[in-house]
N, C-alpha and C positions, 0 to 999 in steps of 0.2 A: 504494500500500500504506500503510495507516494503522497507526501503532504507538501504544502507550500514551504519553501525554504525559510528557516528561522535563523536569525543572527545569534550565534553562540560564541562564547569564549570558553575553551576547555582548559582546565588546569590539571596536569598529571600529578600524581603523588610525588614524583621526583622534582617538581617545580617547573617543568616545561609548560609553556603556555602556547596554545594555538587559537587563532581567531578565524571565523568563517561562517559557513552556512550548512545547516543540517536539514535533511528532508525526511530522515527515517529514524529519528530518536524516539524510543518508547521506553518508559521507566522499567518495564518488565523484560526488556531485551538485553542481552549481554554485550551487544556491539551496535555501532551505527557508523555512518560515513560522514566525513567532514570535507567540504569543499573549502580549501584555504582562501582567505580573502586576498592574500598577497600573490596567489597564483590562480586567478579565476578560471583560466581556460584548462587547467590541468585536471587529471583524474582525482576523484575524491580519495582521501586516505581512510583506511579502516581504523576505527577507534574501539578498543576494548574497555568497557566501563570499569572493570575491576582494576585497571591501571590508573584510573582517574581519582582526583580529589573531589572535583565538582564540575558540573556543566552550568555555566551562567547564561541564561537567556536574557539578552541585552537589547536595549533600545538602539544603541549606537556602538559600533565595533571599536571606535576610538575612545569613547568614554570621556570623562573629564578628570584627569589625574589630580587636579587641585581640589576637586570637590571632596569634602569630608562627610562621609555617610553617617547619618544619625544612627546610633546603636541602641536606641531605646524608644519606647512608645511614649507619645505625648498623652497626658491625661485626657480621657474621653475617646481616644481612638479605639475602635472595636474591630479588630481584624477578624476574618473568618478563620476558624480553626483555633489551635492552641498556640499561645506565645511561647517561643523557645529561644534559648541561647545555645548555639552549637559550637563546641570547641573542637577544632580539628587537631590531628596529631601534631601539626606544625605550630600549634597554639593560636592560629588565627581564630577569631570569634565572629560568628554570623548571628545576628539577632533578627527574628522574624516570626512568622506564624506558619504552622503546618497543619494540614488536614489529615495526614496519615503517617505518623512516625511509627515504624516497627523495625527494631534493630535486626530482625531476622531477614528483612528484605534487603535487596541489593542497594537501595537508596530511597530517598524521599525528597519531596519538594518543600522549599521554604520560600515564602513571600516576604521580602525585606520589610523591616519596620519603617524604613525611610521611603515615603511615597515618591521622593525626588531621585531616588537611586537609579543609576543606569541599569541595574539588574531588575528585571521584571519578576523573575523567579529564578531559583537556583535548585538544581538537582544535586543534592548532597549524596556522595557515595559513602555508604555505611562503613566500609573498611578504612576510610580516612578520618573517621570521627573518634575523638578521645572521649568526649562526653556530651550528652544532651541534657539540658536543665530546663524544666518548665518554669516560666516566669509568672 
């Protein structure tokens, strides 16, 4: 099944980052294909989810490096799902809400706490997580 291409930034557990477009990412599949943004005419590369830290579904592939993402909720904000703080093995912390965290699954989606974030949602790979804390 082919979907519309979505803009993604993938970060591998080893720190390598690739940016591009994915058409066949599904949270229950163990791999997908990435068309690299800096090589638009080339073949897609195969990506194994188990090698990743996370897949960031972004508004813009360049993002705004100077923007400081808000890591907490403002009083009165009512996200869908449960508010969580995810600490990765590399100690990066992601704050957002999730509809279906289950450590037995390959991963789960987080919707960032900051509505202005370049990340619309993030697929967090369970094997790259040190801890998940409900807020």
